[in-house]
C-alpha positions as CSV (number, residue, x, y, z in Angstrom):
1,M,-3.3,26.3,-11.6
2,Q,-5.0,23.7,-13.7
3,I,-7.3,24.6,-16.6
4,A,-10.2,22.8,-14.8
5,D,-9.9,25.4,-12.0
6,I,-10.6,28.3,-14.3
7,R,-14.1,29.7,-13.8
8,N,-16.5,29.6,-16.7
9,N,-16.9,32.6,-19.0
10,S,-13.3,33.7,-18.4
11,T,-12.0,35.6,-21.5
12,V,-9.0,34.4,-23.4
13,L,-6.9,36.5,-25.8
14,V,-5.4,34.3,-28.5
15,G,-2.1,35.6,-29.9
16,T,0.9,34.5,-31.8
17,Y,4.6,34.2,-31.0
18,R,7.5,33.5,-33.3
19,T,10.1,30.8,-32.7
20,E,12.8,33.2,-33.4
21,K,15.5,33.6,-30.7
22,A,14.9,37.3,-30.1
23,Q,11.1,36.9,-29.8
24,E,11.4,33.8,-27.6
25,E,13.8,35.6,-25.3
26,W,11.3,38.5,-24.9
27,I,8.3,36.2,-24.1
28,L,10.3,33.9,-21.9
29,G,11.8,36.6,-19.8
30,I,15.4,35.9,-20.8
31,N,16.2,39.2,-22.3
32,P,14.6,41.4,-19.6
33,V,16.7,41.6,-16.5
34,R,14.6,39.1,-14.5
35,H,12.2,36.2,-15.1
36,V,9.2,38.2,-16.5
37,I,6.8,36.7,-19.0
38,L,5.6,39.3,-21.4
39,Y,3.4,39.3,-24.5
40,N,2.6,42.2,-26.7
41,V,0.4,43.3,-29.6
42,R,0.7,46.5,-31.7
43,Y,-1.2,49.5,-30.5
44,N,-2.5,52.2,-32.8
45,Q,-5.3,54.6,-32.0
46,D,-7.2,52.2,-29.7
47,L,-6.6,49.3,-32.1
48,F,-4.7,46.3,-30.9
49,A,-3.1,45.2,-34.2
50,A,-1.1,42.5,-35.9
51,R,-0.9,44.1,-39.3
52,D,-4.5,45.5,-39.8
53,G,-6.6,43.3,-37.4
54,G,-7.1,43.3,-33.7
55,I,-9.2,43.9,-30.7
56,K,-10.7,47.4,-30.2
57,S,-10.6,47.4,-26.4
58,L,-8.2,48.1,-23.5
59,S,-10.0,45.6,-21.3
60,K,-7.7,43.1,-19.7
61,P,-8.4,39.5,-20.7
62,D,-8.4,36.9,-17.9
63,Y,-6.0,34.7,-19.8
64,V,-3.7,34.8,-22.8
65,L,-3.3,31.8,-25.1
66,L,0.0,31.9,-27.1
67,Y,0.6,29.8,-30.2
68,D,3.5,29.3,-32.6
69,Y,2.9,31.4,-35.7
70,H,5.1,29.1,-37.8
71,D,3.5,25.8,-36.7
72,L,-0.3,25.6,-35.9
73,K,0.1,21.9,-35.1
74,K,2.0,22.7,-31.9
75,T,0.1,23.0,-28.7
76,G,-1.0,26.4,-27.4
77,H,0.2,27.7,-24.1
78,L,-2.2,29.3,-21.7
79,F,-1.2,32.0,-19.1
80,E,-3.1,34.0,-16.6
81,C,-3.0,37.7,-17.6
82,L,-1.9,39.8,-14.6
83,S,-1.9,43.3,-16.2
84,L,-1.6,45.3,-19.3
85,S,0.0,48.6,-20.1
86,V,0.6,50.7,-23.2
87,V,4.3,51.0,-23.9
88,T,6.0,53.4,-26.3
89,E,8.5,52.5,-28.9
90,D,11.4,54.0,-26.9
91,E,10.3,52.0,-23.8
92,M,10.1,48.8,-25.8
93,R,13.6,49.4,-27.1
94,V,15.0,49.9,-23.6
95,L,13.2,46.6,-22.6
96,H,15.2,44.9,-25.4
97,Y,12.2,44.2,-27.6
98,P,13.6,43.3,-31.0
99,E,13.1,46.1,-33.6
100,P,10.2,47.9,-32.1
101,D,7.9,49.8,-34.4
102,G,5.4,52.1,-32.7
103,S,3.6,51.7,-29.5
104,Y,2.5,48.3,-28.0
105,V,0.1,46.9,-25.5
106,V,2.2,44.7,-23.2
107,Y,0.6,42.0,-21.2
108,R,2.4,40.7,-18.1
109,L,1.6,37.1,-17.6
110,G,1.6,34.8,-14.6
111,E,2.5,31.1,-14.4
112,E,1.5,28.9,-17.3
113,V,-1.8,27.0,-16.6
114,E,-1.4,23.3,-16.5
115,S,-3.3,21.6,-19.4
116,T,-3.0,18.9,-21.9
117,F,-2.6,19.5,-25.7
118,I,-4.6,22.6,-26.9
119,D,-5.6,22.2,-30.6
120,I,-4.7,25.7,-32.0
121,E,-5.4,24.7,-35.6
122,T,-9.1,24.1,-34.7
123,I,-9.3,27.3,-32.7
124,I,-8.0,29.3,-35.7
125,N,-10.3,27.5,-38.2
126,E,-13.3,28.2,-35.9
127,Q,-12.3,31.9,-35.7
128,I,-12.2,32.1,-39.5
129,A,-15.6,30.5,-39.8
130,R,-17.0,33.1,-37.4
131,E,-15.2,36.0,-39.1
132,P,-14.3,35.2,-42.7
133,D,-12.3,38.5,-42.9
134,H,-10.1,37.5,-40.0
135,I,-6.5,38.5,-40.7
136,E,-3.8,35.8,-40.3
137,G,-1.9,36.3,-37.0
138,A,-4.3,38.9,-35.6
139,P,-5.2,38.5,-32.0
140,F,-8.8,37.7,-31.1
141,L,-10.9,36.9,-28.0
142,I,-12.6,33.6,-27.2
143,S,-13.9,32.0,-23.9
144,I,-12.2,29.4,-21.8
145,E,-15.0,27.0,-22.8
146,D,-13.7,27.3,-26.4
147,V,-10.3,26.2,-25.2
148,R,-11.4,23.3,-23.1
149,R,-13.5,21.9,-26.0
150,V,-10.4,21.5,-28.2
151,M,-8.1,19.9,-25.7
152,K,-6.5,16.5,-26.4
153,P,-5.1,14.0,-23.9
154,E,-1.5,14.3,-25.0
155,P,0.8,15.8,-22.2
156,I,2.8,18.9,-23.0
157,V,5.9,20.7,-21.9
158,K,5.3,24.2,-20.5
159,L,6.7,27.0,-22.5
160,S,7.8,28.6,-19.2
161,D,10.0,25.6,-18.3
162,T,12.8,27.2,-20.3
163,C,12.6,30.5,-18.6
164,E,15.8,31.7,-17.0
165,K,15.5,32.9,-13.4
166,K,17.3,36.2,-12.7
167,E,18.4,37.8,-9.4
168,S,15.4,39.5,-7.8
169,V,14.9,42.7,-6.0
170,R,14.5,42.4,-2.2
171,F,11.6,44.1,-0.6
172,I,9.8,44.4,2.8
173,D,6.0,44.5,3.3
174,L,5.0,46.6,6.3
175,F,1.4,46.8,7.7
176,A,1.0,43.9,5.3
177,G,-2.7,43.1,5.8
178,I,-3.5,40.2,3.5
179,G,-0.7,41.0,1.0
180,G,-2.4,43.1,-1.6
181,I,0.7,45.3,-2.1
182,R,3.0,42.3,-2.0
183,L,1.2,40.3,-4.6
184,P,2.1,42.4,-7.7
185,F,5.8,42.6,-6.7
186,E,6.0,38.8,-6.3
187,E,4.5,38.5,-9.7
188,L,7.4,40.5,-11.0
189,G,9.8,38.0,-9.4
190,Y,10.8,40.3,-6.5
191,N,11.9,38.6,-3.2
192,C,10.1,39.5,0.0
193,V,12.6,39.3,2.9
194,F,10.4,40.6,5.7
195,S,6.8,41.2,6.4
196,S,4.9,42.7,9.4
197,E,1.2,42.6,10.4
198,W,-0.2,42.6,13.9
199,N,-3.8,41.5,13.2
200,E,-4.0,37.7,13.9
201,P,-6.8,36.7,11.4
202,A,-5.0,38.8,8.7
203,T,-1.8,36.9,9.4
204,R,-3.6,33.6,8.9
205,T,-4.8,34.7,5.5
206,Y,-1.3,36.0,4.7
207,E,0.4,32.9,5.7
208,A,-2.0,30.6,3.8
209,N,-1.3,32.6,0.6
210,F,2.4,33.5,0.9
211,G,3.8,30.7,3.0
212,E,5.2,32.8,5.8
213,H,3.8,34.2,9.0
214,P,4.4,37.9,9.3
215,A,6.3,39.4,12.2
216,G,4.1,41.1,14.7
217,D,3.8,44.6,16.0
218,I,6.3,46.7,14.0
219,T,6.7,49.2,16.9
220,K,8.4,46.4,18.9
221,I,10.9,45.4,16.1
222,D,14.3,47.0,16.0
223,A,15.2,48.4,12.6
224,A,18.5,46.5,12.8
225,D,16.6,43.2,13.0
226,I,14.9,43.9,9.7
227,P,16.9,42.5,6.7
228,A,18.5,44.8,4.2
229,H,16.2,45.5,1.3
230,D,16.0,47.5,-1.9
231,L,12.3,48.4,-1.8
232,L,10.0,49.3,1.1
233,L,6.2,48.8,0.8
234,A,3.7,50.1,3.3
235,G,0.0,50.7,3.4
236,F,0.2,52.3,6.7
237,P,-2.9,52.6,8.9
238,C,-5.4,55.3,8.4
239,Q,-5.0,56.5,12.0
240,A,-5.8,60.0,13.2
241,F,-3.0,62.5,12.4
242,S,-4.5,65.1,14.7
243,I,-1.2,66.7,15.6
244,M,1.1,65.9,12.7
245,G,0.6,69.2,11.0
246,K,2.4,70.9,13.8
247,M,5.4,68.7,13.5
248,K,8.6,69.8,11.9
249,G,11.1,67.0,11.8
250,F,11.8,63.3,12.0
251,E,11.9,63.0,15.8
252,D,8.5,64.9,16.0
253,V,6.5,62.1,14.4
254,R,7.1,59.6,17.2
255,G,3.9,57.8,18.2
256,T,2.5,57.6,14.7
257,M,2.8,54.6,12.3
258,F,4.5,56.8,9.8
259,F,7.3,57.1,12.3
260,E,7.8,53.4,12.1
261,I,8.3,53.8,8.3
262,A,10.6,56.7,8.8
263,R,12.9,55.1,11.3
264,I,13.3,52.0,9.0
265,L,14.1,54.2,6.0
266,K,16.6,56.1,8.1
267,H,18.4,52.9,9.1
268,H,18.3,50.9,5.8
269,R,17.9,53.6,3.1
270,P,16.2,51.4,0.5
271,A,16.5,52.8,-3.0
272,T,12.7,52.8,-3.6
273,I,9.6,53.2,-1.5
274,L,5.8,52.8,-2.2
275,L,3.3,54.1,0.4
276,E,-0.5,53.9,0.3
277,N,-3.2,55.6,2.3
278,V,-6.7,57.0,2.2
279,K,-7.4,59.9,-0.1
280,Q,-8.3,62.1,2.9
281,L,-4.7,62.0,4.1
282,T,-3.8,64.7,1.5
283,T,-6.3,67.2,2.9
284,H,-6.2,66.4,6.6
285,D,-5.6,69.5,8.8
286,H,-5.7,71.7,5.7
287,G,-2.9,69.7,4.0
288,R,-0.4,70.2,6.8
289,T,-0.3,66.5,7.8
290,F,0.5,65.4,4.3
291,A,3.1,68.2,3.9
292,T,4.8,67.0,7.0
293,I,5.1,63.5,5.6
294,L,6.5,64.7,2.3
295,D,8.9,67.0,4.1
296,I,10.3,64.1,6.3
297,L,10.7,61.9,3.3
298,A,12.7,64.7,1.7
299,Q,14.8,65.0,4.9
300,L,15.5,61.3,4.6
301,G,16.8,61.9,1.0
302,Y,13.8,60.7,-1.0
303,H,12.5,62.4,-4.1
304,V,8.8,61.6,-4.4
305,K,5.8,61.8,-6.6
306,W,2.2,61.1,-5.5
307,K,-1.3,60.9,-6.9
308,V,-4.8,59.9,-5.8
309,L,-5.8,57.0,-7.9
310,N,-9.3,55.3,-8.3
311,A,-9.7,51.6,-8.6
312,L,-12.5,52.1,-11.1
313,N,-9.9,53.2,-13.6
314,F,-7.9,50.0,-13.3
315,G,-10.6,47.5,-14.5
316,L,-12.2,47.0,-11.0
317,P,-15.9,47.6,-10.4
318,Q,-15.2,49.4,-7.1
319,K,-14.9,53.2,-6.5
320,R,-11.9,53.2,-4.2
321,E,-9.7,56.3,-4.1
322,R,-6.3,56.1,-2.5
323,V,-3.2,58.2,-2.4
324,I,-0.1,56.5,-3.7
325,I,3.4,57.9,-2.8
326,V,6.4,56.6,-4.8
327,G,9.9,57.7,-3.8
328,F,13.5,57.2,-5.0
329,L,16.8,58.1,-3.5
330,D,18.0,58.8,-7.1
331,K,16.3,61.9,-8.5
332,K,16.7,60.7,-12.1
333,K,14.6,57.7,-11.3
334,C,12.0,59.8,-9.7
335,D,11.9,62.1,-12.7
336,A,11.5,59.1,-14.9
337,F,8.4,57.8,-12.9
338,D,4.9,59.0,-13.8
339,F,1.3,58.2,-12.9
340,D,0.0,58.1,-16.4
341,F,-2.1,55.0,-16.9
342,P,-4.7,54.0,-19.5
343,K,-8.2,53.9,-18.2
344,L,-9.4,50.2,-18.2
345,D,-13.0,49.2,-18.6
346,Y,-14.8,47.4,-15.7
347,Y,-17.8,45.0,-15.6
348,L,-19.5,44.2,-12.4
349,G,-20.7,40.8,-13.7
350,S,-17.1,39.6,-13.9
351,V,-16.8,39.5,-10.1
352,L,-20.3,38.1,-9.2
353,E,-21.1,34.5,-8.4
354,P,-24.4,32.9,-9.3
355,D,-27.0,33.4,-6.5
356,N,-27.5,29.7,-6.2
357,E,-23.8,29.3,-5.3
358,V,-23.9,32.0,-2.6
359,D,-24.4,31.1,1.1
360,K,-28.1,31.7,2.1
361,S,-27.0,33.6,5.2
362,L,-25.8,36.4,2.9
363,F,-29.3,37.1,1.6
364,A,-31.1,40.1,3.2
365,S,-34.4,39.6,5.0
366,D,-37.7,40.1,3.1
367,Q,-38.2,43.2,5.2
368,I,-34.9,44.8,4.1
369,I,-35.4,43.8,0.5
370,Q,-38.9,45.4,0.5
371,K,-37.6,48.6,2.0
372,R,-34.8,48.8,-0.6
373,Q,-37.3,48.3,-3.4
374,Q,-39.5,51.1,-2.0
375,R,-36.6,53.5,-1.9
376,V,-35.6,52.9,-5.5
377,E,-39.1,53.6,-6.8
378,G,-38.8,56.0,-9.7
379,K,-35.1,55.3,-10.2
380,K,-33.5,53.5,-13.0
381,V,-33.0,49.9,-11.9
382,F,-30.8,47.5,-13.9
383,Y,-28.9,44.3,-13.4
384,P,-26.3,43.3,-12.5
385,S,-26.0,46.2,-10.0
386,I,-24.9,47.1,-6.5
387,W,-27.5,48.9,-4.3
388,H,-25.6,51.3,-2.1
389,E,-27.1,52.8,1.1
390,N,-25.5,56.0,2.3
391,K,-25.6,57.3,5.8
392,A,-28.8,59.2,5.2
393,G,-30.5,56.0,4.1
394,N,-30.7,57.0,0.4
395,I,-30.2,54.1,-2.1
396,S,-28.2,54.3,-5.3
397,V,-28.3,51.6,-8.0
398,L,-24.8,51.4,-9.4
399,D,-22.8,49.3,-11.9
400,Y,-19.9,49.2,-9.4
401,A,-19.4,48.9,-5.6
402,C,-18.7,51.9,-3.4
403,A,-15.5,51.5,-1.4
404,L,-15.4,48.4,0.7
405,R,-15.2,49.4,4.4
406,T,-14.5,47.6,7.6
407,G,-16.9,49.6,9.7
408,A,-19.8,49.7,7.2
409,S,-23.3,48.5,8.1
410,Y,-24.0,44.9,7.3
411,N,-26.3,45.9,4.4
412,Y,-24.2,48.8,3.1
413,L,-23.9,47.0,-0.3
414,L,-26.5,44.6,-1.7
415,V,-25.9,42.7,-4.9
416,N,-29.0,43.4,-7.1
417,G,-30.7,44.7,-4.0
418,V,-31.1,41.2,-2.4
419,R,-27.9,39.9,-0.9
420,R,-24.5,40.9,0.5
421,P,-21.3,40.1,-1.5
422,S,-19.7,36.7,-0.8
423,S,-16.2,36.3,0.5
424,R,-14.9,35.5,-3.0
425,E,-16.8,38.5,-4.5
426,L,-15.2,40.8,-1.9
427,L,-11.8,39.5,-2.8
428,R,-12.5,39.9,-6.6
429,L,-13.7,43.5,-5.9
430,Q,-10.2,44.2,-4.7
431,G,-8.6,42.3,-7.6
432,F,-7.4,39.2,-5.8
433,P,-7.1,36.1,-8.1
434,D,-9.5,33.2,-7.5
435,T,-6.5,31.2,-6.5
436,F,-6.2,33.3,-3.3
437,K,-7.1,31.1,-0.4
438,I,-9.9,31.9,2.0
439,V,-9.0,30.5,5.5
440,V,-11.0,32.7,7.8
441,P,-14.7,33.3,8.4
442,H,-16.7,35.7,6.2
443,S,-16.8,38.3,8.9
444,E,-13.0,38.5,8.8
445,I,-12.9,38.6,5.0
446,R,-15.2,41.7,5.2
447,K,-12.7,43.4,7.5
448,Q,-9.7,42.2,5.5
449,T,-11.0,43.4,2.1
450,G,-12.2,46.6,3.7
451,N,-8.6,47.3,4.8
452,S,-6.9,46.0,1.7
453,V,-5.7,47.7,-1.5
454,A,-7.0,47.4,-5.0
455,V,-4.5,44.9,-6.4
456,P,-4.7,46.0,-10.1
457,M,-4.0,49.6,-9.1
458,I,-0.9,48.6,-7.2
459,R,0.1,46.3,-10.0
460,A,0.0,49.2,-12.5
461,V,2.3,51.3,-10.2
462,A,4.5,48.3,-9.6
463,N,5.0,47.8,-13.3
464,K,6.1,51.4,-13.7
465,I,8.6,51.0,-10.8
466,D,9.8,47.8,-12.3
467,R,10.6,49.4,-15.6
468,I,12.8,51.9,-13.9
469,I,14.6,49.3,-11.8
470,I,15.0,47.0,-14.8
471,N,16.5,49.8,-16.9
472,N,18.6,51.2,-14.1
473,I,17.6,54.7,-15.1
């Protein structure tokens, strides 16, 4: 990505690094087991701190701008921020952080953004002018416009050019959709050795973004033809499980998509699994369906933990509840895993495009707009907002979107009560980056995002799995 491609109003966290071997190895991903770019600031009672200053928020910035604490005349290095997590002192020590002291907020960074020289000295001086009490070395937030304004034409060498690539974990991506589960694991440097998706438009989107065409119908692929792998990922279809509660063993689940997962697990026995499905799976047939799934995973040797997670808690303005199942062959690894995540703030405005940049075909008719306005009379109306129509025709004005659905009515969600979300907005509501390519019509994007996962939610789970794999617990 180039800096010119970054959308306006993107937030940038400005932070220091030290040109000391131990610190550089941490940031450059040399000390962790694989190529992982990490940045951290001190965390203390909701205060991000370098000494006594910091940012009083757990909101994820869009980008992180790193600069050499010892030499402000060097260029800054801009990275996309993929995720953040609060990490304890003990966890930092295991991750080989030099002399950890307390808890930290750790930012996982993507590839370095291509840019010319970024004048850090001017950025720091401008921050001091805005806040005379600014503490030297403390992180602070600016906008991407503030970065562009101080760029100079001199070319630079990327900080990440010196990163050392490490051997990656092999994984397979079943019922892959458009790759929402795959994306966070690729960011970690994992290696996808096989993917499967039967829907043709989804495979076009997948191929455009990951450079490979998924294999087709998984029911027609022999397990022996699937490469060996360490991790199995599957957001298996939300099909009816009408008779699964009556099933007792592995052979009894034939004919369901879960059977396809089970037969591959039986053949390959990957060390780790991550499965995703709708929240209702946990209560279907009075819980018997879900109990059958967990029992078969246990029969196959997996120790599992599961939890229903909501995308709203992971910085996305979408209420989307999904059950996540994580399993390990090694019980100690399972015991070490947890679903404890900090709650991240969300803001609907961060995903919306200006109305004048949205295709006119997405605007509702005057008749529909008028009906919506009549139905919200007496209700608190604010902007930006999503106007949600339920099955009874009632309208709710919300600061988030209700769950994207493939079978929803065309006007199920209206931005500010006047238009449907654009393709890019739908992808943003699921947490896909703006670099994610759109190669199919809007009607297909509606279906694909309705079937997809909330990427930041999967990323948070992936980060937890990654720590356990890195540390070989």
